NUMARDO-197335 format. One line per field, with one value per residue: residue number from 0; residue in one letter; chain; x, y, z of N, C-alpha, C, O, CB in turn. Coordinates in nm, 4 decimals, decimal comma. Glycine has a CB too. Example, Ala and Ser with C-alpha at 12.3 -4.5 7.8 and 13.67 -1.06 7.14 Angstrom:
<rs>
resi: (0  1)
resn: (A  S)
chain: (A  A)
n.u: (1,3190  1,2850)
n.v: (-0,5690  -0,2250)
n.w: (0,7800  0,7080)
ca.u: (1,2300  1,3670)
ca.v: (-0,4500  -0,1060)
ca.w: (0,7800  0,7140)
c.u: (1,3200  1,2900)
c.v: (-0,3300  0,0030)
c.w: (0,7800  0,7870)
o.u: (1,4236  1,3409)
o.v: (-0,3319  0,1138)
o.w: (0,8465  0,8039)
cb.u: (1,1308  1,4084)
cb.v: (-0,4473  -0,0598)
cb.w: (0,9046  0,5725)
</rs>
This chain:
<rs>
resi: (0  1  2  3  4  5  6  7  8  9  10  11  12  13  14  15  16  17  18  19  20  21  22  23  24  25  26  27  28  29  30  31  32  33  34  35  36  37  38  39  40  41  42  43  44  45  46  47  48  49  50  51  52  53  54  55  56  57  58  59  60  61  62  63  64  65  66  67  68  69  70  71  72  73  74  75  76  77  78  79  80  81  82  83  84  85  86  87  88  89  90  91  92  93  94  95  96  97  98  99  100  101  102  103  104  105  106  107  108  109  110  111  112  113  114  115  116  117  118  119  120  121  122  123  124  125  126  127  128  129  130  131  132  133  134  135  136  137  138  139  140  141  142  143  144  145)
resn: (M  K  V  L  L  Q  R  V  N  R  A  S  V  T  V  N  G  Q  I  K  G  A  I  E  K  G  L  L  L  L  T  G  F  G  K  G  D  S  E  T  V  I  R  K  M  A  E  K  I  A  H  L  R  V  F  P  G  K  D  S  S  F  H  L  S  L  L  D  I  N  G  D  A  L  V  V  P  Q  F  T  L  Y  A  D  T  K  K  G  R  R  P  D  F  F  N  A  L  Q  P  D  Q  A  K  V  L  S  Q  K  F  V  A  F  L  K  E  T  G  I  P  T  V  A  S  G  I  F  G  A  H  M  V  V  S  L  E  N  D  G  P  V  T  I  M  V  E  M)
chain: (A  A  A  A  A  A  A  A  A  A  A  A  A  A  A  A  A  A  A  A  A  A  A  A  A  A  A  A  A  A  A  A  A  A  A  A  A  A  A  A  A  A  A  A  A  A  A  A  A  A  A  A  A  A  A  A  A  A  A  A  A  A  A  A  A  A  A  A  A  A  A  A  A  A  A  A  A  A  A  A  A  A  A  A  A  A  A  A  A  A  A  A  A  A  A  A  A  A  A  A  A  A  A  A  A  A  A  A  A  A  A  A  A  A  A  A  A  A  A  A  A  A  A  A  A  A  A  A  A  A  A  A  A  A  A  A  A  A  A  A  A  A  A  A  A  A)
n.u: (-1,3504  -1,1026  -1,0389  -0,7654  -0,7630  -0,7213  -0,7114  -0,6859  -0,5680  -0,5547  -0,5116  -0,3930  -0,3830  -0,1844  -0,1091  0,1309  0,2307  0,0022  -0,2822  -0,4955  -0,6985  -0,8386  -0,8456  -0,9596  -1,0043  -1,0689  -1,1094  -0,8254  -0,8828  -0,7281  -0,8040  -0,8786  -0,9774  -1,1412  -1,1235  -1,4461  -1,5800  -1,8270  -2,0978  -2,2956  -2,1385  -1,9488  -2,1358  -2,2031  -1,9368  -1,9349  -2,1300  -2,0474  -1,8124  -1,8408  -2,0166  -1,8498  -1,7134  -1,4618  -1,3198  -1,2632  -1,4494  -1,6390  -1,6112  -1,4495  -1,1961  -1,2597  -1,5189  -1,6767  -1,8271  -1,7369  -1,9053  -2,0601  -1,8720  -1,8604  -1,6667  -1,4536  -1,3674  -1,0798  -1,0500  -0,8051  -0,7220  -0,6177  -0,4577  -0,2423  -0,3186  -0,3774  -0,1652  -0,0101  0,2506  0,3202  0,4881  0,8028  0,9810  0,8630  0,5556  0,2368  -0,0527  -0,2626  -0,5168  -0,6433  -0,8847  -0,9708  -0,8038  -0,9978  -1,2579  -1,2046  -1,1870  -1,4289  -1,5919  -1,4176  -1,5203  -1,7994  -1,7870  -1,6996  -1,9376  -2,1060  -2,0214  -2,0672  -2,3580  -2,3997  -2,4087  -2,1459  -1,9718  -1,7400  -1,6180  -1,3054  -1,1206  -0,8423  -0,6965  -0,7791  -0,5381  -0,3213  -0,0197  0,0543  0,0999  0,1062  -0,0061  -0,0285  -0,1562  -0,1396  -0,3687  -0,3607  -0,1430  -0,4336  -0,4962  -0,6887  -0,7649  -0,9848  -1,2341  -1,4026)
n.v: (0,1434  -0,1100  -0,4629  -0,6799  -0,9930  -1,3112  -1,6759  -1,9380  -2,2200  -2,2463  -2,0211  -1,8085  -1,5606  -1,4120  -1,2350  -1,1149  -1,3442  -1,5178  -1,6963  -1,5193  -1,5745  -1,8300  -2,0212  -2,2333  -2,3884  -2,1550  -1,7412  -1,5170  -1,2111  -0,9182  -0,5897  -0,2720  0,0746  0,3547  0,7273  0,8481  0,6293  0,3913  0,2322  0,1505  0,1057  -0,0986  -0,2832  -0,3940  -0,4444  -0,6988  -0,8723  -0,9057  -1,0192  -1,2598  -1,3622  -1,3865  -1,5654  -1,7288  -1,9847  -2,3140  -2,5090  -2,7781  -2,7256  -2,5046  -2,2605  -2,0574  -2,0995  -2,1126  -1,9803  -1,8397  -1,9209  -2,1036  -2,3321  -2,3327  -2,1902  -2,0635  -1,7140  -1,5005  -1,2071  -0,9514  -0,6437  -0,3945  -0,0718  -0,0041  -0,1011  0,1309  0,2962  0,5738  0,5837  0,7631  0,9906  1,0543  0,8795  0,7157  0,5960  0,7619  0,8346  0,9314  0,9325  0,7158  0,6065  0,7755  0,6062  0,5722  0,5776  0,3750  0,1248  0,0949  0,0619  -0,1590  -0,3731  -0,3673  -0,4736  -0,7351  -0,8617  -0,8158  -0,9982  -1,2376  -1,2411  -1,2934  -1,5703  -1,6797  -1,9682  -1,9354  -1,6904  -1,5004  -1,3073  -1,0394  -0,8433  -0,5121  -0,2610  -0,3591  -0,5148  -0,7636  -1,1258  -1,2836  -1,6140  -1,8382  -2,0455  -2,0440  -2,1018  -2,1874  -1,9893  -1,7556  -1,4107  -1,1197  -0,8197  -0,5873  -0,3439  -0,1117)
n.w: (0,9710  1,0401  0,9616  0,9754  0,8396  0,9384  0,8397  1,0250  1,1919  1,4693  1,7181  1,9416  2,2446  2,4522  2,7864  2,9342  3,0574  3,0600  2,9218  2,7444  2,5540  2,2989  2,0359  1,8175  1,4525  1,2549  1,2622  1,3073  1,4092  1,3356  1,4846  1,3806  1,4838  1,3164  1,3257  1,3123  1,3146  1,4169  1,6271  1,4035  1,1879  1,2989  1,3718  1,0888  0,9968  1,1500  1,1058  0,8153  0,8423  0,9797  0,7829  0,5487  0,2679  0,3207  0,3320  0,2374  0,0516  -0,1494  -0,3912  -0,4341  -0,3488  -0,1889  -0,0513  0,1643  0,5000  0,7816  1,0007  0,8581  0,8968  1,1433  1,2882  1,5025  1,6047  1,7055  1,8538  1,8284  1,9299  1,7068  1,7098  1,5234  1,3064  1,1641  1,0779  0,9571  0,7434  0,5180  0,5563  0,6675  0,9360  1,1027  1,2315  1,1825  1,3935  1,3716  1,2261  1,3839  1,6214  1,9131  2,2541  2,4495  2,3811  2,1290  2,2915  2,3585  2,0900  2,0503  2,2290  2,1698  1,9250  1,9633  2,1387  1,9151  1,7107  1,8664  1,8554  1,6195  1,5866  1,5689  1,7299  1,9130  2,0585  2,1092  2,2757  2,3030  2,5362  2,5447  2,4700  2,6423  2,6306  2,4297  2,3136  2,0244  1,9084  1,6256  1,3759  1,0766  0,7830  0,4892  0,3312  0,4389  0,4058  0,4595  0,3820  0,5401  0,4622  0,6212)
ca.u: (-1,2979  -1,0175  -0,9825  -0,6984  -0,8221  -0,6212  -0,7636  -0,5934  -0,6155  -0,5480  -0,4717  -0,4208  -0,3367  -0,1207  -0,0796  0,1607  0,2114  -0,1424  -0,3746  -0,6384  -0,8263  -0,7774  -0,9665  -0,9150  -1,0537  -1,1428  -1,0309  -0,7591  -0,9012  -0,6717  -0,8688  -0,8394  -1,1150  -1,0814  -1,2116  -1,5678  -1,6552  -1,9427  -2,1964  -2,3534  -1,9766  -1,9282  -2,2403  -2,1928  -1,8480  -1,9635  -2,1913  -1,9546  -1,6688  -1,9151  -2,0842  -1,7655  -1,6743  -1,2921  -1,2945  -1,2746  -1,5746  -1,6124  -1,5831  -1,3870  -1,1135  -1,3250  -1,6922  -1,7610  -1,7917  -1,6886  -2,0842  -2,0794  -1,7471  -1,8772  -1,5475  -1,4321  -1,3102  -1,0415  -1,0128  -0,7378  -0,7320  -0,4380  -0,4442  -0,1661  -0,3721  -0,4137  -0,0645  0,0173  0,3741  0,3448  0,5770  0,8954  1,0011  0,8028  0,4351  0,1395  -0,1652  -0,3858  -0,6900  -0,7013  -0,9771  -0,9095  -0,8300  -1,1270  -1,3761  -1,2089  -1,2099  -1,5530  -1,6307  -1,3778  -1,6078  -1,9292  -1,7680  -1,7068  -2,0584  -2,1746  -1,9772  -2,1388  -2,4683  -2,4077  -2,4068  -2,0593  -1,9570  -1,6449  -1,5602  -1,2545  -1,0106  -0,6997  -0,7313  -0,7478  -0,4375  -0,2021  0,1128  -0,0123  0,1589  -0,0247  0,0683  -0,1082  -0,0981  -0,1978  -0,4347  -0,3603  -0,2120  -0,4945  -0,5107  -0,7599  -0,7753  -1,1209  -1,2561  -1,5828)
ca.v: (0,0012  -0,2030  -0,5658  -0,7863  -1,1421  -1,4401  -1,7645  -1,9909  -2,3747  -2,2454  -1,8788  -1,7746  -1,4190  -1,4249  -1,1139  -1,1403  -1,4794  -1,5797  -1,6815  -1,4600  -1,5896  -1,9079  -2,0355  -2,3396  -2,3581  -1,9909  -1,6648  -1,4203  -1,0551  -0,7574  -0,4700  -0,1213  0,1802  0,5175  0,8512  0,8375  0,4740  0,4098  0,1069  0,0587  0,0700  -0,2241  -0,4174  -0,4244  -0,5303  -0,8253  -0,9362  -0,9195  -1,1444  -1,4238  -1,4154  -1,4048  -1,7033  -1,7443  -2,1310  -2,4200  -2,6028  -2,8679  -2,6800  -2,3723  -2,2274  -1,9621  -2,1401  -2,1204  -1,8817  -1,8892  -1,9759  -2,2347  -2,4299  -2,3517  -2,1759  -1,9669  -1,5999  -1,4006  -1,0425  -0,8472  -0,4869  -0,3123  0,0441  0,0091  -0,1069  0,3258  0,3665  0,6413  0,5830  0,8111  1,1107  1,0689  0,7664  0,7192  0,6134  0,8745  0,7299  1,0536  0,8919  0,5847  0,6365  0,7776  0,4680  0,5183  0,5250  0,2651  0,0463  0,0721  -0,0190  -0,3033  -0,4679  -0,3693  -0,5664  -0,8677  -0,8705  -0,8531  -1,1198  -1,3571  -1,2262  -1,3356  -1,7046  -1,7604  -2,0670  -1,9022  -1,5624  -1,5194  -1,1550  -0,9940  -0,7350  -0,3416  -0,1583  -0,4719  -0,5681  -0,9004  -1,1993  -1,3326  -1,7042  -1,8406  -2,1408  -1,9948  -2,1749  -2,1014  -1,8684  -1,6743  -1,3060  -1,0227  -0,6333  -0,5365  -0,1919  -0,0070)
ca.w: (1,0887  0,9450  1,0203  0,9021  0,8802  0,9132  0,8476  1,1130  1,2310  1,5759  1,7779  2,1403  2,2586  2,5714  2,8243  3,1146  3,0752  3,0711  2,7956  2,7692  2,4825  2,2227  1,9604  1,7015  1,3131  1,2780  1,1904  1,4342  1,3646  1,3954  1,4625  1,4048  1,4848  1,2892  1,3425  1,2401  1,3170  1,5114  1,6444  1,2814  1,1080  1,3800  1,3479  0,9853  0,9953  1,2475  1,0203  0,7081  0,9002  1,0222  0,6355  0,4534  0,2449  0,2997  0,4005  0,1017  0,0334  -0,2208  -0,5169  -0,4472  -0,1848  -0,0946  -0,0544  0,3125  0,6201  0,9234  1,0301  0,7795  0,9397  1,2998  1,3290  1,5979  1,6305  1,8034  1,8180  1,8829  1,9170  1,7027  1,6470  1,4613  1,1433  1,1342  1,0964  0,8025  0,7183  0,4209  0,5648  0,7593  0,9297  1,2201  1,1837  1,2442  1,4105  1,3543  1,1725  1,4874  1,7240  2,0682  2,3213  2,5409  2,2417  2,0270  2,3564  2,3835  1,9848  2,0494  2,3206  2,1096  1,8143  2,0370  2,1070  1,8018  1,6423  1,9260  1,8280  1,4916  1,6139  1,5944  1,8797  2,0215  2,0214  2,2449  2,2915  2,3416  2,6327  2,4864  2,5539  2,6531  2,5017  2,3895  2,2343  1,9610  1,8251  1,5421  1,2836  0,9639  0,7180  0,3527  0,4072  0,3922  0,4904  0,4087  0,4787  0,5408  0,5543  0,6075)
c.u: (-1,2124  -1,0009  -0,8902  -0,7265  -0,7320  -0,7114  -0,6510  -0,6750  -0,6097  -0,4692  -0,4807  -0,3673  -0,2899  -0,0723  -0,0317  0,1646  0,0981  -0,1844  -0,4888  -0,7571  -0,7552  -0,8474  -0,8697  -0,9504  -1,1165  -1,0592  -0,9797  -0,8276  -0,8264  -0,7691  -0,8338  -0,9832  -1,0612  -1,1652  -1,3477  -1,6309  -1,7637  -2,0179  -2,2422  -2,2296  -1,9641  -1,9885  -2,2107  -2,0653  -1,8554  -2,0300  -2,1084  -1,8612  -1,7810  -1,9791  -1,9644  -1,6688  -1,5144  -1,2700  -1,3051  -1,3944  -1,5505  -1,5427  -1,4777  -1,2538  -1,1972  -1,5030  -1,7728  -1,7195  -1,7719  -1,8146  -2,0945  -1,9872  -1,7773  -1,7335  -1,5624  -1,3432  -1,2273  -0,9978  -0,8833  -0,7113  -0,5645  -0,4398  -0,3508  -0,2151  -0,4041  -0,3175  -0,0394  0,1863  0,4255  0,4868  0,6795  0,9453  0,9581  0,6354  0,3623  0,0208  -0,3091  -0,4994  -0,6681  -0,7772  -0,9154  -0,9087  -0,9708  -1,2376  -1,3495  -1,2149  -1,3148  -1,6287  -1,5834  -1,4936  -1,7437  -1,9207  -1,7608  -1,8207  -2,1357  -2,1340  -2,0570  -2,2656  -2,4573  -2,4396  -2,2550  -2,0142  -1,8940  -1,5957  -1,4653  -1,2371  -0,9361  -0,8023  -0,6576  -0,6404  -0,3131  -0,1314  0,0593  0,0824  0,0735  0,0338  -0,0571  -0,0637  -0,1726  -0,2535  -0,4112  -0,2019  -0,3423  -0,5364  -0,5486  -0,7746  -0,9242  -1,1486  -1,3899  -1,5179)
c.v: (-0,0375  -0,3581  -0,6624  -0,9252  -1,2255  -1,5773  -1,8723  -2,1663  -2,3595  -2,1186  -1,8800  -1,6441  -1,4373  -1,2793  -1,1201  -1,2667  -1,5807  -1,5735  -1,6485  -1,5083  -1,7107  -1,9812  -2,1701  -2,3176  -2,2105  -1,8752  -1,5537  -1,2797  -0,9342  -0,6492  -0,3906  -0,0454  0,2780  0,6071  0,8080  0,6950  0,4613  0,2689  0,0577  0,0353  -0,0991  -0,3532  -0,4415  -0,4935  -0,6713  -0,9125  -0,9817  -1,0525  -1,2523  -1,4834  -1,4497  -1,5267  -1,7077  -1,8970  -2,2014  -2,4744  -2,7198  -2,8160  -2,5581  -2,3248  -2,1071  -1,9778  -2,1132  -2,0143  -1,9059  -1,9528  -2,1046  -2,3717  -2,4359  -2,3215  -2,0803  -1,8110  -1,5096  -1,3279  -0,9999  -0,7072  -0,4476  -0,1992  0,0521  -0,0089  0,0432  0,3338  0,4299  0,6551  0,6715  0,9384  1,0279  0,9173  0,6745  0,7137  0,6797  0,7658  0,8417  1,0104  0,7579  0,6703  0,6717  0,6532  0,4478  0,4775  0,4155  0,0988  -0,0136  -0,0169  -0,1406  -0,4148  -0,4797  -0,4734  -0,7012  -0,9040  -0,9265  -0,9495  -1,2346  -1,3396  -1,3144  -1,4944  -1,8293  -1,8409  -1,9951  -1,8127  -1,5313  -1,3215  -1,1453  -0,9063  -0,5490  -0,3069  -0,1997  -0,4891  -0,7134  -0,9443  -1,2768  -1,4772  -1,7699  -1,9638  -2,0781  -2,1204  -2,1822  -2,0944  -1,7747  -1,5327  -1,1996  -0,9246  -0,6457  -0,4149  -0,1799  0,1177)
c.w: (0,9783  1,0253  0,9041  0,9703  0,8475  0,9185  0,9103  1,1658  1,3849  1,6255  1,8834  2,1140  2,4316  2,6199  2,9705  3,1115  3,0909  2,9325  2,8164  2,6767  2,3630  2,1391  1,8863  1,5883  1,3255  1,2038  1,3222  1,3110  1,4143  1,3733  1,5069  1,4007  1,4394  1,3254  1,2363  1,2241  1,4095  1,5293  1,5033  1,2032  1,1480  1,3605  1,1909  0,9509  1,0818  1,1416  0,8879  0,7371  0,9123  0,8758  0,4980  0,3865  0,1813  0,3217  0,2789  0,1685  -0,0844  -0,3883  -0,5340  -0,3070  -0,1007  -0,1376  0,0720  0,4192  0,7253  0,9758  0,9755  0,8313  1,0845  1,3433  1,4566  1,5510  1,7034  1,7423  1,8911  1,8198  1,8936  1,6027  1,5506  1,3066  1,0439  1,0916  0,9582  0,7956  0,5468  0,4060  0,6877  0,7814  1,0623  1,1974  1,2446  1,2636  1,4234  1,3207  1,2931  1,5664  1,8493  2,1595  2,3943  2,4337  2,1774  2,1386  2,3695  2,2163  2,0088  2,1391  2,2308  1,9930  1,8733  2,0146  2,0248  1,7258  1,7019  1,9178  1,6886  1,4699  1,6311  1,7468  1,9509  1,9551  2,1269  2,1492  2,3670  2,4512  2,5561  2,5517  2,6233  2,5688  2,5273  2,2992  2,1640  1,8913  1,7647  1,4625  1,1614  0,8650  0,5733  0,2809  0,3571  0,4823  0,4334  0,4770  0,4709  0,5794  0,5332  0,6711)
o.u: (-1,2308  -0,9540  -0,9248  -0,7204  -0,6670  -0,7892  -0,5430  -0,7919  -0,6577  -0,3574  -0,5679  -0,3186  -0,3701  -0,0127  -0,0939  0,0772  0,1065  -0,1508  -0,5750  -0,8766  -0,6368  -0,9495  -0,7495  -0,9411  -1,2038  -0,9728  -1,0552  -0,8200  -0,8566  -0,8115  -0,7772  -1,0806  -0,9530  -1,2797  -1,3470  -1,7128  -1,7739  -1,9965  -2,2320  -2,2253  -1,9672  -1,9455  -2,1872  -2,0719  -1,7618  -1,9781  -2,1091  -1,8470  -1,7866  -1,9927  -1,9825  -1,5696  -1,4658  -1,1484  -1,3698  -1,4284  -1,4330  -1,4569  -1,4327  -1,2486  -1,1932  -1,5782  -1,8943  -1,6057  -1,7964  -1,7985  -2,1328  -2,0217  -1,7312  -1,6745  -1,6685  -1,2587  -1,2895  -0,9359  -0,8698  -0,6882  -0,4619  -0,4307  -0,3828  -0,1673  -0,4349  -0,3392  -0,0442  0,2368  0,5274  0,5553  0,6346  0,9548  1,0220  0,5811  0,3840  -0,0046  -0,4203  -0,5959  -0,7052  -0,7490  -0,8186  -1,0106  -1,0380  -1,2870  -1,4443  -1,2384  -1,3272  -1,6950  -1,6591  -1,5320  -1,7959  -2,0150  -1,8301  -1,8494  -2,2059  -2,2242  -2,1099  -2,3238  -2,5309  -2,4847  -2,2387  -2,0217  -1,9463  -1,5448  -1,5126  -1,2854  -0,9285  -0,9252  -0,5465  -0,6328  -0,2224  -0,1552  0,0292  0,1441  -0,0218  0,1267  -0,1666  0,0548  -0,2944  -0,1925  -0,5293  -0,1564  -0,3446  -0,5911  -0,4701  -0,7934  -0,9747  -1,1145  -1,4661  -1,5846)
o.v: (-0,0131  -0,3635  -0,7028  -0,9630  -1,2208  -1,5821  -1,8895  -2,2045  -2,4553  -2,1052  -1,9446  -1,6072  -1,4748  -1,2043  -1,1266  -1,3153  -1,6981  -1,4919  -1,7082  -1,4933  -1,6962  -2,0159  -2,1934  -2,1959  -2,1747  -1,8925  -1,5131  -1,2644  -0,8659  -0,6197  -0,3782  -0,0849  0,3166  0,5760  0,7559  0,6592  0,5551  0,1874  -0,0624  -0,0746  -0,1947  -0,4672  -0,5620  -0,5949  -0,7496  -1,0162  -1,1019  -1,1545  -1,3336  -1,6029  -1,5109  -1,5723  -1,6977  -1,9145  -2,1373  -2,4835  -2,7489  -2,8630  -2,5264  -2,3694  -2,0801  -1,9125  -2,0968  -1,9684  -2,0193  -2,0740  -2,2031  -2,4882  -2,5281  -2,3987  -2,0337  -1,8154  -1,4296  -1,3299  -1,0197  -0,6724  -0,4512  -0,2022  0,1385  0,0498  0,0628  0,4202  0,3615  0,7515  0,6497  0,9691  0,9566  0,8382  0,5786  0,8137  0,6867  0,6638  0,8234  1,0490  0,6639  0,7890  0,6091  0,5847  0,3447  0,3665  0,3406  -0,0119  -0,1348  -0,1206  -0,2373  -0,5234  -0,5905  -0,5462  -0,7857  -0,9657  -1,0276  -0,9992  -1,3190  -1,4296  -1,4126  -1,5403  -1,9464  -1,7840  -1,9637  -1,8165  -1,5284  -1,2575  -1,2034  -0,8996  -0,5010  -0,3150  -0,1245  -0,4845  -0,7602  -0,8709  -1,3346  -1,4578  -1,7680  -1,9957  -2,0719  -2,2273  -2,1804  -2,1743  -1,7280  -1,5346  -1,1537  -0,9191  -0,7207  -0,3653  -0,2270  0,2197)
o.w: (0,8591  1,1390  0,7931  1,0873  0,7430  1,0138  0,8538  1,1697  1,4457  1,5759  1,9414  2,0071  2,5172  2,5426  3,0765  3,1833  3,1268  2,8467  2,8808  2,7024  2,3328  2,1985  1,8995  1,5727  1,4047  1,1178  1,4105  1,1891  1,5121  1,2615  1,6155  1,3365  1,4836  1,3580  1,1248  1,1393  1,4886  1,4395  1,4781  1,1479  1,0704  1,3429  1,1818  0,8814  1,0655  1,1003  0,8616  0,6697  0,8200  0,8493  0,3927  0,4433  0,0687  0,3288  0,1961  0,2864  -0,1067  -0,4631  -0,6441  -0,1924  0,0193  -0,2099  0,0834  0,4286  0,7665  0,9904  1,0386  0,8114  1,1517  1,4188  1,4981  1,4616  1,7733  1,6359  2,0118  1,7040  1,9615  1,4800  1,4689  1,2095  0,9263  1,0067  0,8559  0,8533  0,4814  0,3084  0,7774  0,6876  1,1057  1,1504  1,3656  1,1995  1,4730  1,3867  1,2228  1,5832  1,8926  2,1511  2,3991  2,4140  2,1539  2,0900  2,3875  2,2190  2,0009  2,0956  2,2183  1,9623  1,8166  1,9120  2,0298  1,6585  1,6295  1,9784  1,6788  1,3650  1,6654  1,8557  2,0579  1,8430  2,2405  2,0558  2,4752  2,4557  2,5337  2,6743  2,6588  2,4482  2,6372  2,2220  2,2164  1,8129  1,8209  1,4714  1,1781  0,8657  0,5387  0,1990  0,2432  0,5926  0,3504  0,5985  0,3874  0,6868  0,4487  0,6889)
cb.u: (-1,4324  -0,8488  -1,1031  -0,5434  -0,9525  -0,4914  -0,8266  -0,5704  -0,5035  -0,5082  -0,5320  -0,3090  -0,4800  -0,0059  -0,1934  0,0424  0,2635  -0,2515  -0,3915  -0,6303  -0,8974  -0,7102  -1,0345  -0,9556  -1,1700  -1,1435  -1,1191  -0,5110  -1,0286  -0,5285  -0,9658  -0,7250  -1,1938  -1,0507  -1,1155  -1,5437  -1,5558  -2,0473  -2,3355  -2,4783  -1,8044  -1,9590  -2,4350  -2,2203  -1,7489  -2,0714  -2,2976  -1,8671  -1,5542  -2,0776  -2,2004  -1,7093  -1,7891  -1,1869  -1,4062  -1,1320  -1,7108  -1,7444  -1,7090  -1,5352  -0,9226  -1,2505  -1,7176  -1,7349  -1,8595  -1,6305  -2,2199  -2,0377  -1,5789  -1,9320  -1,4597  -1,3549  -1,3574  -0,9662  -1,1407  -0,6313  -0,8099  -0,2897  -0,4249  -0,0780  -0,5312  -0,4393  0,0426  -0,0683  0,4029  0,2141  0,4821  0,8382  1,1265  0,8559  0,3813  0,0967  -0,1323  -0,3661  -0,7297  -0,5812  -1,0638  -0,9885  -0,7178  -1,1960  -1,3885  -1,0375  -1,1829  -1,6178  -1,5925  -1,2165  -1,6398  -1,9724  -1,6423  -1,6823  -2,0791  -2,1884  -1,8210  -2,1106  -2,5106  -2,2820  -2,4940  -1,9749  -1,8789  -1,5479  -1,6640  -1,0891  -1,0543  -0,5725  -0,6380  -0,8648  -0,5094  -0,2290  0,3340  -0,1629  0,2444  -0,0970  0,1784  -0,1187  -0,1263  -0,0898  -0,5437  -0,4152  -0,1038  -0,5877  -0,4112  -0,8599  -0,6991  -1,1942  -1,1712  -1,7690)
cb.v: (-0,1510  -0,1230  -0,6417  -0,7571  -1,1917  -1,4492  -1,7808  -1,8558  -2,5148  -2,3605  -1,7697  -1,8836  -1,2858  -1,5265  -1,0271  -1,0910  -1,4915  -1,4986  -1,7860  -1,3059  -1,4140  -1,9733  -1,8760  -2,4651  -2,4753  -1,9395  -1,5998  -1,4383  -1,0176  -0,6978  -0,4573  -0,0574  0,2233  0,5609  1,0126  0,8933  0,3537  0,5258  0,1480  0,1337  0,1847  -0,1994  -0,3811  -0,3296  -0,4581  -0,7947  -0,8594  -0,7814  -1,1093  -1,4055  -1,2700  -1,3284  -1,7723  -1,6460  -2,1898  -2,5499  -2,5043  -2,9440  -2,6455  -2,2615  -2,1530  -1,7852  -2,3069  -2,2703  -1,8048  -1,7640  -1,8787  -2,1987  -2,3694  -2,5142  -2,1273  -2,0516  -1,5721  -1,4218  -0,9292  -0,8968  -0,4051  -0,4315  0,1320  -0,0601  -0,1906  0,4580  0,2884  0,8233  0,4188  0,8478  1,2823  1,1445  0,7659  0,8466  0,5245  1,0290  0,6158  1,1591  0,8264  0,4830  0,5302  0,8779  0,4444  0,6493  0,6202  0,2862  0,0719  0,2392  0,0244  -0,3048  -0,3971  -0,2230  -0,5351  -0,8737  -0,8017  -0,7650  -1,1432  -1,3870  -1,0787  -1,2965  -1,7375  -1,6926  -2,2109  -1,9996  -1,4504  -1,6794  -1,0323  -0,9015  -0,8000  -0,2152  -0,0975  -0,5895  -0,5402  -0,8971  -1,2628  -1,2074  -1,8069  -1,7167  -2,3103  -1,9020  -2,1481  -1,9304  -1,7726  -1,7481  -1,2806  -1,0534  -0,4363  -0,6039  -0,0375  -0,0766)
cb.w: (1,1560  0,9153  1,0928  0,8953  0,8139  1,0439  0,7273  1,2541  1,1689  1,6051  1,7476  2,2992  2,2167  2,5551  2,8017  3,2400  3,1548  3,1726  2,7204  2,7521  2,4101  2,2826  1,8546  1,7131  1,2585  1,4609  1,0505  1,4800  1,3933  1,3145  1,4802  1,2772  1,6215  1,1435  1,2890  1,1105  1,3610  1,4522  1,7356  1,1802  1,1979  1,4962  1,3814  0,9266  1,0245  1,3947  0,9963  0,6958  1,0987  1,1608  0,5755  0,4848  0,1388  0,4249  0,5248  0,0589  -0,0119  -0,2153  -0,5710  -0,4450  -0,2110  -0,1228  -0,0783  0,3892  0,6478  1,0298  0,9453  0,6209  0,9073  1,3523  1,2156  1,7079  1,6306  1,9013  1,8731  1,9092  2,0776  1,6351  1,7258  1,5139  1,1524  1,2512  1,1547  0,7828  0,7329  0,3952  0,6177  0,8854  0,8935  1,2937  1,1627  1,1293  1,5743  1,2508  0,9365  1,5904  1,7442  2,1514  2,4305  2,6547  2,1136  1,9084  2,4261  2,4337  1,8622  2,1236  2,4904  2,0597  1,7304  2,1774  2,0980  1,7312  1,6574  2,0599  1,8321  1,4311  1,5027  1,5459  1,8838  2,0790  2,0035  2,3130  2,3196  2,2044  2,8133  2,5185  2,6626  2,6703  2,5435  2,3230  2,2906  1,8356  1,9048  1,4800  1,3173  0,8947  0,7464  0,3933  0,4233  0,3474  0,5552  0,3753  0,3753  0,6085  0,5011  0,7358)
</rs>
């Protein structure tokens, strides 16, 4: 599993002109699922994301977690995180999980994030064409892989 997280002041995802998910201060999570990912892996990732210290505290730029600041999460499925561009001019997505399996894991990932105690966990629609709007904070952008 890959998660590209961005610390945001606000973010939203729109499908067909309608906002499907929106958050205030927190994390935008672009998520990709690869071959070999399992429920165990995504549960660990949810815990890691909830507790990862990427928000400023009194003494450091990276002192507080999403839970510490009572922040929100917006999950946007993005299989393109598994693009392989080593050969040719067109990305290859061979290592991405099949869409039907990835959709199930995406839904479970959202549920696991909610179980951690994050107050608001919003999400886009798996497989849809989405427009993502955000206001970066920092900017802080980190790739997390498991």
